[in-house]
KELUM-485949 format. One record per residue: chain; residue number from 1; x, y, z of N, C-alpha, C in turn; residue in three letters. Coordinates in Angstrom, 2 decimals. Example, Ala and Ser with C-alpha at 12.3 -4.5 7.8 and 13.67 -1.06 7.14 Angstrom:
2
  chain  resi      n.x      n.y      n.z     ca.x     ca.y     ca.z      c.x      c.y      c.z  resn
      A     1    13.19    -5.69     7.80    12.30    -4.50     7.80    13.20    -3.30     7.80   ALA
      A     2    12.85    -2.25     7.08    13.67    -1.06     7.14    12.90     0.03     7.87   SER
// end
This chain:
164
  chain  resi      n.x      n.y      n.z     ca.x     ca.y     ca.z      c.x      c.y      c.z  resn
      A     1    54.96    62.51   -21.42    56.39    62.40   -21.22    57.03    62.02   -22.55   MET
      A     2    58.15    62.66   -22.84    58.87    62.44   -24.10    60.31    62.07   -23.77   ILE
      A     3    60.83    61.05   -24.47    62.25    60.72   -24.42    62.89    61.26   -25.68   LEU
      A     4    64.01    61.98   -25.51    64.67    62.57   -26.67    66.11    62.90   -26.33   ARG
      A     5    66.86    63.27   -27.38    68.21    63.77   -27.16    68.13    65.12   -26.48   ASP
      A     6    69.01    65.34   -25.54    69.06    66.62   -24.83    69.55    67.72   -25.76   ALA
      A     7    69.09    68.92   -25.48    69.58    70.12   -26.14    70.13    71.04   -25.06   VAL
      A     8    70.87    72.05   -25.47    71.54    72.92   -24.51    70.56    73.53   -23.51   VAL
      A     9    69.32    73.75   -23.92    68.33    74.32   -23.01    67.95    73.37   -21.88   GLU
      A    10    68.29    72.09   -22.01    68.02    71.11   -20.96    69.08    71.10   -19.86   ASP
      A    11    70.21    71.73   -20.11    71.33    71.64   -19.17    70.96    72.14   -17.77   VAL
      A    12    70.23    73.26   -17.60    69.86    73.65   -16.23    69.03    72.58   -15.51   PRO
      A    13    68.13    71.91   -16.20    67.36    70.83   -15.59    68.23    69.65   -15.22   GLY
      A    14    69.19    69.31   -16.08    70.15    68.25   -15.79    70.97    68.63   -14.57   ILE
      A    15    71.41    69.87   -14.51    72.19    70.36   -13.37    71.40    70.24   -12.07   LEU
      A    16    70.14    70.62   -12.09    69.32    70.54   -10.88    69.24    69.10   -10.37   ALA
      A    17    69.05    68.14   -11.27    69.00    66.73   -10.87    70.36    66.30   -10.31   ILE
      A    18    71.41    66.63   -11.03    72.76    66.23   -10.63    73.10    66.76    -9.24   TYR
      A    19    72.84    68.04    -9.02    73.17    68.64    -7.72    72.30    68.09    -6.59   ASN
      A    20    71.05    67.75    -6.88    70.20    67.15    -5.85    70.74    65.77    -5.48   GLU
      A    21    71.19    65.01    -6.46    71.77    63.69    -6.19    73.05    63.84    -5.36   VAL
      A    22    73.88    64.82    -5.70    75.10    65.08    -4.92    74.74    65.39    -3.47   ILE
      A    23    73.75    66.25    -3.27    73.41    66.72    -1.92    72.75    65.67    -1.05   ALA
      A    24    72.06    64.70    -1.65    71.21    63.82    -0.86    71.57    62.34    -0.91   THR
      A    25    72.58    61.97    -1.69    72.84    60.54    -1.84    74.33    60.26    -2.02   SER
      A    26    74.64    58.98    -2.04    75.99    58.54    -2.34    76.08    57.97    -3.77   THR
      A    27    75.12    58.31    -4.60    75.16    57.86    -6.00    76.27    58.54    -6.77   ALA
      A    28    76.68    59.73    -6.33    77.80    60.46    -6.94    78.76    60.80    -5.81   ILE
      A    29    80.00    60.40    -5.94    80.99    60.63    -4.89    81.62    62.02    -5.03   TYR
      A    30    80.79    63.03    -4.92    81.21    64.43    -4.93    80.54    65.09    -3.73   ILE
      A    31    81.28    65.96    -3.04    80.73    66.60    -1.86    79.97    67.89    -2.15   ASP
      A    32    80.44    68.66    -3.11    79.90    70.00    -3.34    79.15    70.08    -4.66   ASP
      A    33    78.12    70.92    -4.72    77.39    71.09    -5.98    78.31    71.63    -7.07   PRO
      A    34    77.94    71.32    -8.31    78.70    71.83    -9.44    77.96    73.01   -10.06   VAL
      A    35    78.68    73.79   -10.85    78.11    75.00   -11.44    77.47    74.71   -12.79   SER
      A    36    76.69    75.66   -13.22    76.09    75.58   -14.56    77.19    75.56   -15.62   LEU
      A    37    78.25    76.29   -15.39    79.39    76.28   -16.32    79.98    74.88   -16.43   THR
      A    38    80.11    74.19   -15.31    80.61    72.82   -15.31    79.71    71.91   -16.14   ASP
      A    39    78.40    71.98   -15.94    77.48    71.11   -16.68    77.44    71.46   -18.16   ARG
      A    40    77.58    72.74   -18.49    77.66    73.11   -19.91    78.92    72.51   -20.54   HIS
      A    41    80.04    72.54   -19.82    81.28    71.94   -20.33    81.11    70.43   -20.50   ALA
      A    42    80.48    69.78   -19.53    80.20    68.34   -19.61    79.36    68.04   -20.84   TRP
      A    43    78.30    68.81   -21.04    77.40    68.60   -22.18    78.16    68.82   -23.50   PHE
      A    44    78.94    69.87   -23.58    79.71    70.15   -24.79    80.71    69.03   -25.08   ALA
      A    45    81.33    68.49   -24.04    82.27    67.38   -24.22    81.55    66.14   -24.73   ALA
      A    46    80.37    65.86   -24.20    79.58    64.72   -24.71    79.26    64.92   -26.19   ARG
      A    47    78.84    66.12   -26.55    78.53    66.40   -27.96    79.77    66.27   -28.83   GLN
      A    48    80.89    66.79   -28.38    82.13    66.74   -29.17    82.56    65.29   -29.42   ALA
      A    49    82.30    64.41   -28.46    82.67    63.00   -28.60    81.56    62.16   -29.25   ASP
      A    50    80.46    62.81   -29.64    79.29    62.15   -30.24    78.66    61.14   -29.28   ALA
      A    51    78.76    61.40   -27.97    78.14    60.56   -26.97    76.75    61.12   -26.65   TYR
      A    52    75.77    60.26   -26.44    74.41    60.73   -26.21    74.18    61.28   -24.80   PRO
      A    53    73.29    62.23   -24.73    72.68    62.64   -23.47    71.18    62.58   -23.77   VAL
      A    54    70.51    61.63   -23.16    69.08    61.45   -23.36    68.33    62.05   -22.19   LEU
      A    55    67.19    62.64   -22.46    66.37    63.20   -21.39    64.94    62.68   -21.50   VAL
      A    56    64.32    62.56   -20.34    62.88    62.33   -20.24    62.30    63.68   -19.83   ALA
      A    57    61.39    64.20   -20.63    60.85    65.53   -20.35    59.33    65.51   -20.32   THR
      A    58    58.82    66.49   -19.63    57.39    66.79   -19.64    57.31    68.30   -19.82   GLU
      A    59    56.90    68.72   -20.99    56.99    70.14   -21.31    58.45    70.53   -21.32   GLY
      A    60    58.78    71.60   -20.64    60.17    72.06   -20.57    60.92    71.46   -19.38   ALA
      A    61    60.25    70.63   -18.57    60.87    70.06   -17.37    61.64    68.78   -17.69   ASP
      A    62    62.88    68.72   -17.22    63.68    67.51   -17.34    63.37    66.64   -16.12   VAL
      A    63    62.84    65.44   -16.38    62.47    64.52   -15.31    63.59    63.53   -14.99   LEU
      A    64    64.46    63.31   -15.97    65.57    62.40   -15.79    66.47    62.45   -17.00   GLY
      A    65    67.67    61.91   -16.84    68.60    61.89   -17.97    69.51    60.68   -17.88   TYR
      A    66    70.09    60.33   -19.01    71.02    59.21   -19.09    72.08    59.55   -20.12   ALA
      A    67    73.30    59.10   -19.86    74.39    59.38   -20.78    75.49    58.34   -20.57   SER
      A    68    76.42    58.32   -21.50    77.64    57.57   -21.29    78.79    58.35   -21.87   PHE
      A    69    79.98    58.01   -21.41    81.18    58.68   -21.87    82.36    57.75   -21.81   GLY
      A    70    83.50    58.29   -22.11    84.73    57.55   -22.16    85.02    56.87   -20.83   THR
      A    71    85.45    55.63   -20.88    85.86    54.91   -19.69    87.37    54.99   -19.57   PHE
      A    72    87.85    55.38   -18.41    89.28    55.42   -18.09    90.06    56.42   -18.94   ARG
      A    73    89.47    57.55   -19.17    90.22    58.63   -19.80    90.61    58.38   -21.24   GLY
      A    74    91.70    58.94   -21.65    92.06    58.94   -23.06    92.81    57.71   -23.55   PRO
      A    75    92.96    56.67   -22.72    93.76    55.51   -23.11    93.04    54.71   -24.18   TRP
      A    76    93.69    54.53   -25.31    93.06    53.93   -26.49    92.62    52.50   -26.28   SER
      A    77    93.23    51.77   -25.39    92.85    50.39   -25.16    91.43    50.23   -24.62   GLY
      A    78    90.87    51.31   -24.07    89.53    51.27   -23.52    88.48    51.86   -24.47   TYR
      A    79    88.86    52.13   -25.70    87.96    52.85   -26.62    86.65    52.12   -26.93   ARG
      A    80    86.58    50.83   -26.65    85.36    50.07   -26.93    84.47    49.92   -25.69   HIS
      A    81    84.85    50.58   -24.60    84.08    50.54   -23.36    83.61    51.94   -23.01   SER
      A    82    82.42    52.02   -22.44    81.87    53.30   -21.99    81.32    53.15   -20.58   VAL
      A    83    81.37    54.24   -19.81    80.77    54.28   -18.48    79.53    55.16   -18.54   GLU
      A    84    78.45    54.66   -17.99    77.17    55.37   -18.11    76.66    55.86   -16.76   HIS
      A    85    75.66    56.72   -16.84    74.94    57.15   -15.65    73.50    57.42   -16.04   SER
      A    86    72.62    57.17   -15.09    71.18    57.44   -15.23    70.75    58.11   -13.94   VAL
      A    87    70.17    59.30   -14.04    69.71    60.00   -12.85    68.30    60.54   -13.08   HIS
      A    88    67.46    60.39   -12.08    66.05    60.77   -12.16    65.77    61.84   -11.10   ILE
      A    89    64.96    62.81   -11.47    64.57    63.86   -10.52    63.89    63.23    -9.30   ARG
      A    90    64.17    63.77    -8.11    63.73    63.15    -6.86    62.22    62.88    -6.81   ASN
      A    91    61.39    63.75    -7.35    59.94    63.53    -7.30    59.44    62.58    -8.39   ASP
      A    92    60.33    62.07    -9.21    59.96    61.16   -10.29    60.51    59.75   -10.11   GLN
      A    93    61.29    59.54    -9.07    61.91    58.23    -8.85    60.83    57.19    -8.51   ARG
      A    94    61.08    55.98    -8.97    60.16    54.89    -8.71    59.00    54.82    -9.67   GLY
      A    95    59.02    55.64   -10.72    57.93    55.66   -11.70    58.31    54.99   -13.02   LYS
      A    96    59.50    54.39   -13.07    59.90    53.66   -14.26    60.68    54.45   -15.30   GLY
      A    97    61.05    55.69   -14.99    61.77    56.50   -15.99    63.15    55.93   -16.31   LEU
      A    98    63.84    55.43   -15.31    65.15    54.83   -15.57    65.02    53.66   -16.53   GLY
      A    99    63.97    52.87   -16.35    63.72    51.74   -17.23    63.37    52.15   -18.66   GLY
      A   100    62.88    53.36   -18.82    62.61    53.88   -20.17    63.86    54.45   -20.81   LEU
      A   101    64.75    55.01   -20.00    65.97    55.62   -20.53    67.06    54.60   -20.86   LEU
      A   102    67.13    53.51   -20.12    68.23    52.57   -20.30    68.24    51.87   -21.67   MET
      A   103    67.13    51.33   -22.17    67.20    50.63   -23.47    67.72    51.49   -24.62   PRO
      A   104    67.25    52.73   -24.78    67.83    53.52   -25.88    69.29    53.90   -25.64   PRO
      A   105    69.70    54.01   -24.38    71.10    54.29   -24.08    71.96    53.09   -24.49   LEU
      A   106    71.52    51.90   -24.15    72.24    50.69   -24.55    72.29    50.60   -26.07   ILE
      A   107    71.16    50.86   -26.72    71.11    50.80   -28.19    72.08    51.78   -28.83   ALA
      A   108    72.22    52.97   -28.26    73.17    53.96   -28.79    74.59    53.46   -28.68   ARG
      A   109    74.92    52.84   -27.54    76.28    52.31   -27.37    76.54    51.20   -28.39   ALA
      A   110    75.56    50.35   -28.60    75.72    49.28   -29.59    75.87    49.85   -30.98   GLU
      A   111    75.09    50.86   -31.31    75.17    51.48   -32.64    76.53    52.13   -32.88   ALA
      A   112    77.18    52.56   -31.81    78.51    53.15   -31.92    79.61    52.09   -31.96   MET
      A   113    79.22    50.82   -31.89    80.20    49.75   -31.92    80.90    49.51   -30.61   GLY
      A   114    80.32    49.98   -29.52    80.94    49.75   -28.21    80.75    48.29   -27.81   LYS
      A   115    81.67    47.80   -27.02    81.67    46.38   -26.64    81.16    46.15   -25.22   HIS
      A   116    81.45    47.08   -24.30    81.05    46.93   -22.91    80.55    48.26   -22.37   VAL
      A   117    79.44    48.19   -21.61    78.93    49.36   -20.88    79.13    49.08   -19.40   MET
      A   118    79.64    50.07   -18.69    80.06    49.92   -17.30    79.31    50.91   -16.42   ILE
      A   119    78.94    50.46   -15.25    78.36    51.34   -14.24    79.14    51.23   -12.95   GLY
      A   120    79.37    52.34   -12.29    80.02    52.38   -10.98    78.94    52.78    -9.97   ALA
      A   121    78.63    51.88    -9.04    77.47    52.03    -8.18    77.87    51.91    -6.71   ILE
      A   122    77.37    52.80    -5.88    77.61    52.68    -4.45    77.08    51.33    -3.98   ASP
      A   123    77.89    50.58    -3.24    77.53    49.22    -2.85    76.27    49.15    -2.00   ALA
      A   124    75.93    50.23    -1.30    74.72    50.24    -0.49    73.46    50.55    -1.31   ASP
      A   125    73.62    50.87    -2.59    72.48    51.22    -3.42    71.90    49.95    -4.07   ASN
      A   126    71.22    49.17    -3.26    70.66    47.90    -3.72    69.67    48.10    -4.86   ALA
      A   127    68.92    49.20    -4.84    67.97    49.47    -5.91    68.65    49.64    -7.25   GLY
      A   128    69.75    50.36    -7.27    70.48    50.56    -8.53    71.13    49.25    -9.00   SER
      A   129    71.61    48.46    -8.07    72.21    47.17    -8.43    71.13    46.27    -9.05   ILE
      A   130    69.95    46.20    -8.44    68.84    45.41    -9.01    68.42    45.96   -10.37   ARG
      A   131    68.35    47.28   -10.47    67.98    47.93   -11.74    68.93    47.50   -12.85   PHE
      A   132    70.22    47.58   -12.59    71.20    47.21   -13.60    71.12    45.72   -13.95   HIS
      A   133    70.90    44.87   -12.95    70.78    43.43   -13.21    69.61    43.15   -14.15   ALA
      A   134    68.52    43.91   -14.02    67.37    43.74   -14.92    67.75    43.97   -16.38   ARG
      A   135    68.77    44.77   -16.61    69.20    45.07   -17.97    70.44    44.29   -18.39   PHE
      A   136    70.71    43.20   -17.68    71.78    42.31   -18.07    73.17    42.68   -17.57   GLY
      A   137    73.26    43.62   -16.66    74.55    43.98   -16.08    74.90    42.97   -14.99   PHE
      A   138    76.17    42.64   -14.90    76.66    41.73   -13.88    77.72    42.44   -13.03   GLU
      A   139    77.77    42.07   -11.76    78.81    42.63   -10.89    80.15    42.08   -11.34   ILE
      A   140    81.09    42.99   -11.56    82.42    42.57   -12.00    83.51    42.97   -11.02   SER
      A   141    83.13    43.68    -9.97    84.12    44.06    -8.97    83.48    44.76    -7.79   GLY
      A   142    84.15    44.70    -6.65    83.70    45.37    -5.43    84.94    45.96    -4.76   HIS
      A   143    84.98    47.28    -4.73    86.13    47.97    -4.15    85.72    48.53    -2.79   MET
      A   144    86.42    48.13    -1.76    86.05    48.50    -0.40    86.67    49.84     0.01   LYS
      A   145    85.81    50.69     0.57    86.21    51.96     1.19    87.05    52.85     0.26   GLU
      A   146    86.65    52.94    -1.00    87.38    53.80    -1.95    86.80    55.21    -2.01   VAL
      A   147    85.61    55.41    -1.46    85.00    56.73    -1.43    84.72    57.15     0.00   GLY
      A   148    84.53    58.46     0.19    84.20    58.99     1.50    83.21    60.12     1.31   PHE
      A   149    82.07    60.02     1.97    81.04    61.05     1.87    80.11    60.93     3.07   LYS
      A   150    79.58    62.05     3.51    78.66    62.08     4.65    79.27    61.43     5.89   PHE
      A   151    80.59    61.59     6.05    81.27    61.12     7.24    81.51    59.62     7.31   GLY
      A   152    81.42    58.94     6.18    81.64    57.49     6.22    82.32    57.01     4.95   ARG
      A   153    82.99    55.86     5.08    83.65    55.23     3.95    82.62    54.51     3.09   TRP
      A   154    82.86    54.53     1.78    81.90    53.95     0.83    82.57    52.89    -0.03   LEU
      A   155    81.85    51.80    -0.24    82.30    50.75    -1.16    81.69    51.02    -2.54   ASP
      A   156    82.45    50.69    -3.56    82.01    50.88    -4.94    81.89    49.53    -5.63   LEU
      A   157    80.75    49.31    -6.27    80.52    48.09    -7.06    80.59    48.46    -8.53   VAL
      A   158    81.35    47.67    -9.28    81.40    47.82   -10.73    80.44    46.80   -11.34   TRP
      A   159    79.61    47.27   -12.27    78.74    46.37   -13.02    78.99    46.61   -14.50   MET
      A   160    78.91    45.54   -15.27    79.15    45.69   -16.70    78.20    44.81   -17.49   GLN
      A   161    78.00    45.21   -18.74    77.18    44.45   -19.67    77.90    44.43   -21.01   ARG
      A   162    78.06    43.23   -21.56    78.59    43.12   -22.92    77.49    43.54   -23.89   LYS
      A   163    77.89    44.23   -24.92    76.96    44.75   -25.91    77.06    43.97   -27.22   LEU
      A   164    76.05    44.15   -28.05    76.09    43.57   -29.39    75.71    42.12   -29.43   GLY
// end
């Protein structure tokens, strides 16, 4: 297994993970799968902003990925904060890949001079909340019933970690 910066050839593997997470979980509050065109645009935007997309690979297979991007859109007051995501392929979960991807992602944010890294996590995802706590993230907010998926209302937990 190799951890490295993603290249455009990794985008289909990233898409497969993303769409599986959409279809089977509340980790992403989207109902419908996204297209390869959408993920290529996402990847290009990350590159244009010099934001990392890290992948864990085995041969040509993407086993998981992690990235961060702008928090709260284009408002300059948030320029020192980033929102991140870490997603692992369904057959690779529980093997420690997220724990391998998070430290270099945090290091990249620090190297860019970012001050806070933020995660938005479904409140029922206790595993993700514990995972983030292991890396120094603290709960900073709990928003009730702000999402809706699979026929039910979803609570969102905000977690953050100061960097540097």
